PDB file of N, H, CA, C and O in Angstrom:
ATOM      1  N   UNK A   1     -17.810   3.438 -25.684  1.00  0.00           N
ATOM      2  CA  UNK A   1     -17.416   4.537 -26.542  1.00  0.00           C
ATOM      3  C   UNK A   1     -17.917   5.861 -25.957  1.00  0.00           C
ATOM      4  O   UNK A   1     -17.194   6.857 -25.978  1.00  0.00           O
ATOM      5  N   UNK A   2     -19.129   5.881 -25.445  1.00  0.00           N
ATOM      6  H   UNK A   2     -19.717   5.072 -25.428  1.00  0.00           H
ATOM      7  CA  UNK A   2     -19.678   7.118 -24.892  1.00  0.00           C
ATOM      8  C   UNK A   2     -18.864   7.597 -23.696  1.00  0.00           C
ATOM      9  O   UNK A   2     -18.615   8.792 -23.536  1.00  0.00           O
ATOM     10  N   UNK A   3     -18.452   6.640 -22.853  1.00  0.00           N
ATOM     11  H   UNK A   3     -18.655   5.669 -22.982  1.00  0.00           H
ATOM     12  CA  UNK A   3     -17.662   7.008 -21.685  1.00  0.00           C
ATOM     13  C   UNK A   3     -16.334   7.608 -22.113  1.00  0.00           C
ATOM     14  O   UNK A   3     -15.856   8.561 -21.497  1.00  0.00           O
ATOM     15  N   UNK A   4     -15.739   7.065 -23.153  1.00  0.00           N
ATOM     16  H   UNK A   4     -16.128   6.291 -23.654  1.00  0.00           H
ATOM     17  CA  UNK A   4     -14.466   7.566 -23.629  1.00  0.00           C
ATOM     18  C   UNK A   4     -14.617   9.005 -24.128  1.00  0.00           C
ATOM     19  O   UNK A   4     -13.775   9.855 -23.840  1.00  0.00           O
ATOM     20  N   UNK A   5     -15.682   9.276 -24.871  1.00  0.00           N
ATOM     21  H   UNK A   5     -16.366   8.586 -25.105  1.00  0.00           H
ATOM     22  CA  UNK A   5     -15.937  10.625 -25.384  1.00  0.00           C
ATOM     23  C   UNK A   5     -16.210  11.576 -24.227  1.00  0.00           C
ATOM     24  O   UNK A   5     -15.687  12.690 -24.199  1.00  0.00           O
ATOM     25  N   UNK A   6     -17.026  11.141 -23.273  1.00  0.00           N
ATOM     26  H   UNK A   6     -17.451  10.236 -23.296  1.00  0.00           H
ATOM     27  CA  UNK A   6     -17.335  11.966 -22.119  1.00  0.00           C
ATOM     28  C   UNK A   6     -16.069  12.305 -21.337  1.00  0.00           C
ATOM     29  O   UNK A   6     -15.865  13.448 -20.928  1.00  0.00           O
ATOM     30  N   UNK A   7     -15.212  11.283 -21.133  1.00  0.00           N
ATOM     31  H   UNK A   7     -15.378  10.354 -21.466  1.00  0.00           H
ATOM     32  CA  UNK A   7     -13.959  11.484 -20.401  1.00  0.00           C
ATOM     33  C   UNK A   7     -13.060  12.469 -21.146  1.00  0.00           C
ATOM     34  O   UNK A   7     -12.432  13.327 -20.526  1.00  0.00           O
ATOM     35  N   UNK A   8     -12.997  12.349 -22.476  1.00  0.00           N
ATOM     36  H   UNK A   8     -13.508  11.652 -22.980  1.00  0.00           H
ATOM     37  CA  UNK A   8     -12.186  13.256 -23.291  1.00  0.00           C
ATOM     38  C   UNK A   8     -12.716  14.684 -23.201  1.00  0.00           C
ATOM     39  O   UNK A   8     -11.931  15.631 -23.156  1.00  0.00           O
ATOM     40  N   UNK A   9     -14.033  14.848 -23.176  1.00  0.00           N
ATOM     41  H   UNK A   9     -14.671  14.079 -23.213  1.00  0.00           H
ATOM     42  CA  UNK A   9     -14.623  16.183 -23.051  1.00  0.00           C
ATOM     43  C   UNK A   9     -14.319  16.794 -21.695  1.00  0.00           C
ATOM     44  O   UNK A   9     -14.026  17.986 -21.602  1.00  0.00           O
ATOM     45  N   UNK A  10     -14.387  15.984 -20.635  1.00  0.00           N
ATOM     46  H   UNK A  10     -14.625  15.016 -20.711  1.00  0.00           H
ATOM     47  CA  UNK A  10     -14.082  16.475 -19.287  1.00  0.00           C
ATOM     48  C   UNK A  10     -12.608  16.859 -19.203  1.00  0.00           C
ATOM     49  O   UNK A  10     -12.267  17.925 -18.691  1.00  0.00           O
ATOM     50  N   UNK A  11     -11.737  15.986 -19.707  1.00  0.00           N
ATOM     51  H   UNK A  11     -12.014  15.120 -20.123  1.00  0.00           H
ATOM     52  CA  UNK A  11     -10.301  16.264 -19.670  1.00  0.00           C
ATOM     53  C   UNK A  11      -9.945  17.498 -20.496  1.00  0.00           C
ATOM     54  O   UNK A  11      -9.016  18.232 -20.157  1.00  0.00           O
ATOM     55  N   UNK A  12     -10.680  17.720 -21.567  1.00  0.00           N
ATOM     56  H   UNK A  12     -11.434  17.123 -21.842  1.00  0.00           H
ATOM     57  CA  UNK A  12     -10.424  18.871 -22.431  1.00  0.00           C
ATOM     58  C   UNK A  12     -11.032  20.161 -21.924  1.00  0.00           C
ATOM     59  O   UNK A  12     -10.757  21.231 -22.468  1.00  0.00           O
ATOM     60  N   UNK A  13     -11.855  20.078 -20.892  1.00  0.00           N
ATOM     61  H   UNK A  13     -12.079  19.209 -20.451  1.00  0.00           H
ATOM     62  CA  UNK A  13     -12.479  21.272 -20.331  1.00  0.00           C
ATOM     63  C   UNK A  13     -13.795  21.653 -20.980  1.00  0.00           C
ATOM     64  O   UNK A  13     -14.377  22.681 -20.634  1.00  0.00           O
ATOM     65  N   UNK A  14     -14.272  20.854 -21.908  1.00  0.00           N
ATOM     66  H   UNK A  14     -13.799  20.019 -22.190  1.00  0.00           H
ATOM     67  CA  UNK A  14     -15.523  21.160 -22.597  1.00  0.00           C
ATOM     68  C   UNK A  14     -16.739  20.773 -21.761  1.00  0.00           C
ATOM     69  O   UNK A  14     -17.855  21.208 -22.046  1.00  0.00           O
ATOM     70  N   UNK A  15     -16.530  19.970 -20.745  1.00  0.00           N
ATOM     71  H   UNK A  15     -15.623  19.617 -20.513  1.00  0.00           H
ATOM     72  CA  UNK A  15     -17.627  19.478 -19.919  1.00  0.00           C
ATOM     73  C   UNK A  15     -17.183  19.526 -18.462  1.00  0.00           C
ATOM     74  O   UNK A  15     -16.031  19.214 -18.160  1.00  0.00           O
ATOM     75  N   UNK A  16     -18.078  19.912 -17.554  1.00  0.00           N
ATOM     76  H   UNK A  16     -19.014  20.165 -17.799  1.00  0.00           H
ATOM     77  CA  UNK A  16     -17.692  19.959 -16.139  1.00  0.00           C
ATOM     78  C   UNK A  16     -17.485  18.564 -15.563  1.00  0.00           C
ATOM     79  O   UNK A  16     -18.121  17.602 -15.993  1.00  0.00           O
ATOM     80  N   UNK A  17     -16.603  18.469 -14.603  1.00  0.00           N
ATOM     81  H   UNK A  17     -16.086  19.251 -14.254  1.00  0.00           H
ATOM     82  CA  UNK A  17     -16.344  17.188 -13.958  1.00  0.00           C
ATOM     83  C   UNK A  17     -14.898  17.086 -13.518  1.00  0.00           C
ATOM     84  O   UNK A  17     -14.098  17.994 -13.742  1.00  0.00           O
ATOM     85  N   UNK A  18     -14.576  15.972 -12.890  1.00  0.00           N
ATOM     86  H   UNK A  18     -15.226  15.234 -12.708  1.00  0.00           H
ATOM     87  CA  UNK A  18     -13.232  15.730 -12.393  1.00  0.00           C
ATOM     88  C   UNK A  18     -12.405  15.107 -13.512  1.00  0.00           C
ATOM     89  O   UNK A  18     -12.780  14.077 -14.071  1.00  0.00           O
ATOM     90  N   UNK A  19     -11.272  15.743 -13.835  1.00  0.00           N
ATOM     91  H   UNK A  19     -10.968  16.581 -13.381  1.00  0.00           H
ATOM     92  CA  UNK A  19     -10.429  15.226 -14.908  1.00  0.00           C
ATOM     93  C   UNK A  19      -9.735  13.945 -14.474  1.00  0.00           C
ATOM     94  O   UNK A  19      -9.713  13.604 -13.291  1.00  0.00           O
ATOM     95  N   UNK A  20      -9.175  13.249 -15.436  1.00  0.00           N
ATOM     96  H   UNK A  20      -9.192  13.526 -16.396  1.00  0.00           H
ATOM     97  CA  UNK A  20      -8.467  12.002 -15.149  1.00  0.00           C
ATOM     98  C   UNK A  20      -7.286  12.258 -14.225  1.00  0.00           C
ATOM     99  O   UNK A  20      -7.039  11.484 -13.300  1.00  0.00           O
ATOM    100  N   UNK A  21      -6.557  13.339 -14.470  1.00  0.00           N
ATOM    101  H   UNK A  21      -6.758  13.968 -15.221  1.00  0.00           H
ATOM    102  CA  UNK A  21      -5.398  13.671 -13.634  1.00  0.00           C
ATOM    103  C   UNK A  21      -5.843  13.973 -12.202  1.00  0.00           C
ATOM    104  O   UNK A  21      -5.207  13.532 -11.245  1.00  0.00           O
ATOM    105  N   UNK A  22      -6.935  14.726 -12.059  1.00  0.00           N
ATOM    106  H   UNK A  22      -7.452  15.084 -12.837  1.00  0.00           H
ATOM    107  CA  UNK A  22      -7.453  15.044 -10.726  1.00  0.00           C
ATOM    108  C   UNK A  22      -7.923  13.782 -10.015  1.00  0.00           C
ATOM    109  O   UNK A  22      -7.691  13.611  -8.818  1.00  0.00           O
ATOM    110  N   UNK A  23      -8.577  12.909 -10.751  1.00  0.00           N
ATOM    111  H   UNK A  23      -8.766  13.047 -11.723  1.00  0.00           H
ATOM    112  CA  UNK A  23      -9.084  11.663 -10.179  1.00  0.00           C
ATOM    113  C   UNK A  23      -7.923  10.807  -9.668  1.00  0.00           C
ATOM    114  O   UNK A  23      -8.001  10.225  -8.586  1.00  0.00           O
ATOM    115  N   UNK A  24      -6.849  10.735 -10.452  1.00  0.00           N
ATOM    116  H   UNK A  24      -6.785  11.208 -11.331  1.00  0.00           H
ATOM    117  CA  UNK A  24      -5.669   9.964 -10.046  1.00  0.00           C
ATOM    118  C   UNK A  24      -5.013  10.602  -8.814  1.00  0.00           C
ATOM    119  O   UNK A  24      -4.589   9.896  -7.899  1.00  0.00           O
ATOM    120  N   UNK A  25      -4.932  11.924  -8.796  1.00  0.00           N
ATOM    121  H   UNK A  25      -5.277  12.498  -9.539  1.00  0.00           H
ATOM    122  CA  UNK A  25      -4.344  12.629  -7.653  1.00  0.00           C
ATOM    123  C   UNK A  25      -5.159  12.384  -6.387  1.00  0.00           C
ATOM    124  O   UNK A  25      -4.593  12.173  -5.315  1.00  0.00           O
ATOM    125  N   UNK A  26      -6.472  12.410  -6.506  1.00  0.00           N
ATOM    126  H   UNK A  26      -6.932  12.581  -7.377  1.00  0.00           H
ATOM    127  CA  UNK A  26      -7.345  12.148  -5.357  1.00  0.00           C
ATOM    128  C   UNK A  26      -7.123  10.725  -4.851  1.00  0.00           C
ATOM    129  O   UNK A  26      -7.064  10.494  -3.643  1.00  0.00           O
ATOM    130  N   UNK A  27      -7.000   9.775  -5.774  1.00  0.00           N
ATOM    131  H   UNK A  27      -7.048   9.963  -6.755  1.00  0.00           H
ATOM    132  CA  UNK A  27      -6.776   8.381  -5.381  1.00  0.00           C
ATOM    133  C   UNK A  27      -5.466   8.239  -4.608  1.00  0.00           C
ATOM    134  O   UNK A  27      -5.407   7.550  -3.590  1.00  0.00           O
ATOM    135  N   UNK A  28      -4.409   8.904  -5.109  1.00  0.00           N
ATOM    136  H   UNK A  28      -4.458   9.463  -5.937  1.00  0.00           H
ATOM    137  CA  UNK A  28      -3.107   8.851  -4.436  1.00  0.00           C
ATOM    138  C   UNK A  28      -3.192   9.483  -3.054  1.00  0.00           C
ATOM    139  O   UNK A  28      -2.670   8.925  -2.089  1.00  0.00           O
ATOM    140  N   UNK A  29      -3.838  10.630  -2.943  1.00  0.00           N
ATOM    141  H   UNK A  29      -4.262  11.084  -3.727  1.00  0.00           H
ATOM    142  CA  UNK A  29      -3.957  11.319  -1.657  1.00  0.00           C
ATOM    143  C   UNK A  29      -4.789  10.516  -0.662  1.00  0.00           C
ATOM    144  O   UNK A  29      -4.469  10.484   0.526  1.00  0.00           O
ATOM    145  N   UNK A  30      -5.854   9.866  -1.134  1.00  0.00           N
ATOM    146  H   UNK A  30      -6.114   9.891  -2.100  1.00  0.00           H
ATOM    147  CA  UNK A  30      -6.672   9.038  -0.245  1.00  0.00           C
ATOM    148  C   UNK A  30      -5.877   7.849   0.275  1.00  0.00           C
ATOM    149  O   UNK A  30      -5.991   7.490   1.446  1.00  0.00           O
ATOM    150  N   UNK A  31      -5.071   7.237  -0.590  1.00  0.00           N
ATOM    151  H   UNK A  31      -4.978   7.529  -1.542  1.00  0.00           H
ATOM    152  CA  UNK A  31      -4.226   6.117  -0.179  1.00  0.00           C
ATOM    153  C   UNK A  31      -3.205   6.576   0.866  1.00  0.00           C
ATOM    154  O   UNK A  31      -2.991   5.910   1.879  1.00  0.00           O
ATOM    155  N   UNK A  32      -2.581   7.724   0.599  1.00  0.00           N
ATOM    156  H   UNK A  32      -2.755   8.265  -0.224  1.00  0.00           H
ATOM    157  CA  UNK A  32      -1.604   8.265   1.546  1.00  0.00           C
ATOM    158  C   UNK A  32      -2.272   8.600   2.882  1.00  0.00           C
ATOM    159  O   UNK A  32      -1.697   8.362   3.944  1.00  0.00           O
ATOM    160  N   UNK A  33      -3.476   9.147   2.827  1.00  0.00           N
ATOM    161  H   UNK A  33      -3.944   9.340   1.965  1.00  0.00           H
ATOM    162  CA  UNK A  33      -4.218   9.483   4.031  1.00  0.00           C
ATOM    163  C   UNK A  33      -4.508   8.231   4.858  1.00  0.00           C
ATOM    164  O   UNK A  33      -4.357   8.250   6.080  1.00  0.00           O
ATOM    165  N   UNK A  34      -4.925   7.136   4.200  1.00  0.00           N
ATOM    166  H   UNK A  34      -5.048   7.120   3.208  1.00  0.00           H
ATOM    167  CA  UNK A  34      -5.168   5.878   4.912  1.00  0.00           C
ATOM    168  C   UNK A  34      -3.906   5.371   5.592  1.00  0.00           C
ATOM    169  O   UNK A  34      -3.939   4.936   6.743  1.00  0.00           O
ATOM    170  N   UNK A  35      -2.781   5.434   4.862  1.00  0.00           N
ATOM    171  H   UNK A  35      -2.753   5.787   3.927  1.00  0.00           H
ATOM    172  CA  UNK A  35      -1.519   4.968   5.426  1.00  0.00           C
ATOM    173  C   UNK A  35      -1.110   5.802   6.640  1.00  0.00           C
ATOM    174  O   UNK A  35      -0.646   5.261   7.644  1.00  0.00           O
ATOM    175  N   UNK A  36      -1.283   7.106   6.545  1.00  0.00           N
ATOM    176  H   UNK A  36      -1.661   7.546   5.730  1.00  0.00           H
ATOM    177  CA  UNK A  36      -0.917   7.986   7.658  1.00  0.00           C
ATOM    178  C   UNK A  36      -1.823   7.770   8.865  1.00  0.00           C
ATOM    179  O   UNK A  36      -1.363   7.785  10.007  1.00  0.00           O
ATOM    180  N   UNK A  37      -3.107   7.570   8.605  1.00  0.00           N
ATOM    181  H   UNK A  37      -3.480   7.558   7.677  1.00  0.00           H
ATOM    182  CA  UNK A  37      -4.025   7.291   9.720  1.00  0.00           C
ATOM    183  C   UNK A  37      -3.650   5.980  10.420  1.00  0.00           C
ATOM    184  O   UNK A  37      -3.693   5.883  11.646  1.00  0.00           O
ATOM    185  N   UNK A  38      -3.281   4.975   9.618  1.00  0.00           N
ATOM    186  H   UNK A  38      -3.245   5.054   8.622  1.00  0.00           H
ATOM    187  CA  UNK A  38      -2.882   3.691  10.196  1.00  0.00           C
ATOM    188  C   UNK A  38      -1.604   3.848  11.018  1.00  0.00           C
ATOM    189  O   UNK A  38      -1.509   3.313  12.123  1.00  0.00           O
ATOM    190  N   UNK A  39      -0.634   4.570  10.493  1.00  0.00           N
ATOM    191  H   UNK A  39      -0.712   5.004   9.596  1.00  0.00           H
ATOM    192  CA  UNK A  39       0.609   4.809  11.224  1.00  0.00           C
ATOM    193  C   UNK A  39       0.333   5.581  12.509  1.00  0.00           C
ATOM    194  O   UNK A  39       0.949   5.315  13.541  1.00  0.00           O
ATOM    195  N   UNK A  40      -0.578   6.525  12.448  1.00  0.00           N
ATOM    196  H   UNK A  40      -1.078   6.741  11.609  1.00  0.00           H
ATOM    197  CA  UNK A  40      -0.937   7.312  13.624  1.00  0.00           C
ATOM    198  C   UNK A  40      -1.564   6.423  14.701  1.00  0.00           C
ATOM    199  O   UNK A  40      -1.267   6.576  15.885  1.00  0.00           O
ATOM    200  N   UNK A  41      -2.424   5.503  14.292  1.00  0.00           N
ATOM    201  H   UNK A  41      -2.667   5.379  13.330  1.00  0.00           H
ATOM    202  CA  UNK A  41      -3.034   4.583  15.256  1.00  0.00           C
ATOM    203  C   UNK A  41      -1.980   3.691  15.901  1.00  0.00           C
ATOM    204  O   UNK A  41      -2.034   3.426  17.102  1.00  0.00           O
ATOM    205  N   UNK A  42      -1.024   3.232  15.103  1.00  0.00           N
ATOM    206  H   UNK A  42      -0.980   3.447  14.127  1.00  0.00           H
ATOM    207  CA  UNK A  42       0.049   2.399  15.641  1.00  0.00           C
ATOM    208  C   UNK A  42       0.863   3.192  16.655  1.00  0.00           C
ATOM    209  O   UNK A  42       1.196   2.679  17.723  1.00  0.00           O
ATOM    210  N   UNK A  43       1.184   4.436  16.328  1.00  0.00           N
ATOM    211  H   UNK A  43       0.914   4.854  15.461  1.00  0.00           H
ATOM    212  CA  UNK A  43       1.959   5.281  17.244  1.00  0.00           C
ATOM    213  C   UNK A  43       1.188   5.572  18.541  1.00  0.00           C
ATOM    214  O   UNK A  43       1.766   5.595  19.628  1.00  0.00           O
ATOM    215  N   UNK A  44      -0.126   5.794  18.406  1.00  0.00           N
ATOM    216  H   UNK A  44      -0.595   5.775  17.524  1.00  0.00           H
ATOM    217  CA  UNK A  44      -0.952   6.027  19.592  1.00  0.00           C
ATOM    218  C   UNK A  44      -0.937   4.794  20.490  1.00  0.00           C
ATOM    219  O   UNK A  44      -0.813   4.907  21.710  1.00  0.00           O
ATOM    220  N   UNK A  45      -1.062   3.626  19.885  1.00  0.00           N
ATOM    221  H   UNK A  45      -1.162   3.534  18.894  1.00  0.00           H
ATOM    222  CA  UNK A  45      -1.062   2.381  20.675  1.00  0.00           C
ATOM    223  C   UNK A  45       0.292   2.186  21.335  1.00  0.00           C
ATOM    224  O   UNK A  45       0.354   1.765  22.490  1.00  0.00           O
ATOM    225  N   UNK A  46       1.360   2.476  20.644  1.00  0.00           N
ATOM    226  H   UNK A  46       1.311   2.818  19.705  1.00  0.00           H
ATOM    227  CA  UNK A  46       2.700   2.323  21.207  1.00  0.00           C
ATOM    228  C   UNK A  46       2.936   3.302  22.344  1.00  0.00           C
ATOM    229  O   UNK A  46       3.538   2.943  23.356  1.00  0.00           O
ATOM    230  N   UNK A  47       2.467   4.544  22.188  1.00  0.00           N
ATOM    231  H   UNK A  47       1.978   4.836  21.366  1.00  0.00           H
ATOM    232  CA  UNK A  47       2.663   5.523  23.254  1.00  0.00           C
ATOM    233  C   UNK A  47       1.820   5.172  24.478  1.00  0.00           C
ATOM    234  O   UNK A  47       2.232   5.442  25.606  1.00  0.00           O
ATOM    235  N   UNK A  48       0.661   4.583  24.272  1.00  0.00           N
ATOM    236  H   UNK A  48       0.326   4.364  23.356  1.00  0.00           H
ATOM    237  CA  UNK A  48      -0.154   4.147  25.407  1.00  0.00           C
ATOM    238  C   UNK A  48       0.505   2.990  26.128  1.00  0.00           C
ATOM    239  O   UNK A  48       0.418   2.882  27.351  1.00  0.00           O
ATOM    240  N   UNK A  49       1.162   2.126  25.375  1.00  0.00           N
ATOM    241  H   UNK A  49       1.232   2.213  24.381  1.00  0.00           H
ATOM    242  CA  UNK A  49       1.856   0.983  25.968  1.00  0.00           C
ATOM    243  C   UNK A  49       3.034   1.435  26.823  1.00  0.00           C
ATOM    244  O   UNK A  49       3.270   0.882  27.897  1.00  0.00           O
ATOM    245  N   UNK A  50       3.775   2.441  26.349  1.00  0.00           N
ATOM    246  H   UNK A  50       3.582   2.890  25.476  1.00  0.00           H
ATOM    247  CA  UNK A  50       4.957   2.914  27.063  1.00  0.00           C
ATOM    248  C   UNK A  50       4.655   4.064  28.012  1.00  0.00           C
ATOM    249  O   UNK A  50       5.495   4.417  28.839  1.00  0.00           O
ATOM    250  N   UNK A  51       3.472   4.653  27.906  1.00  0.00           N
ATOM    251  H   UNK A  51       2.789   4.366  27.234  1.00  0.00           H
ATOM    252  CA  UNK A  51       3.151   5.828  28.699  1.00  0.00           C
ATOM    253  C   UNK A  51       2.421   5.558  29.901  1.00  0.00           C
ATOM    254  O   UNK A  51       2.098   6.482  30.648  1.00  0.00           O
TER     255      UNK A  51
END
């Protein structure tokens, strides 16, 4: 219950912290960043193979 109240206060701006929407956005961006880094490594390996 305390966590729920704390989260509601943060989301409402009454308390400092990362809002739920910001937290979700960060999670999405981190996932996308991992995928892009992996794709970049694959491309680097492929270019080394053909280069």
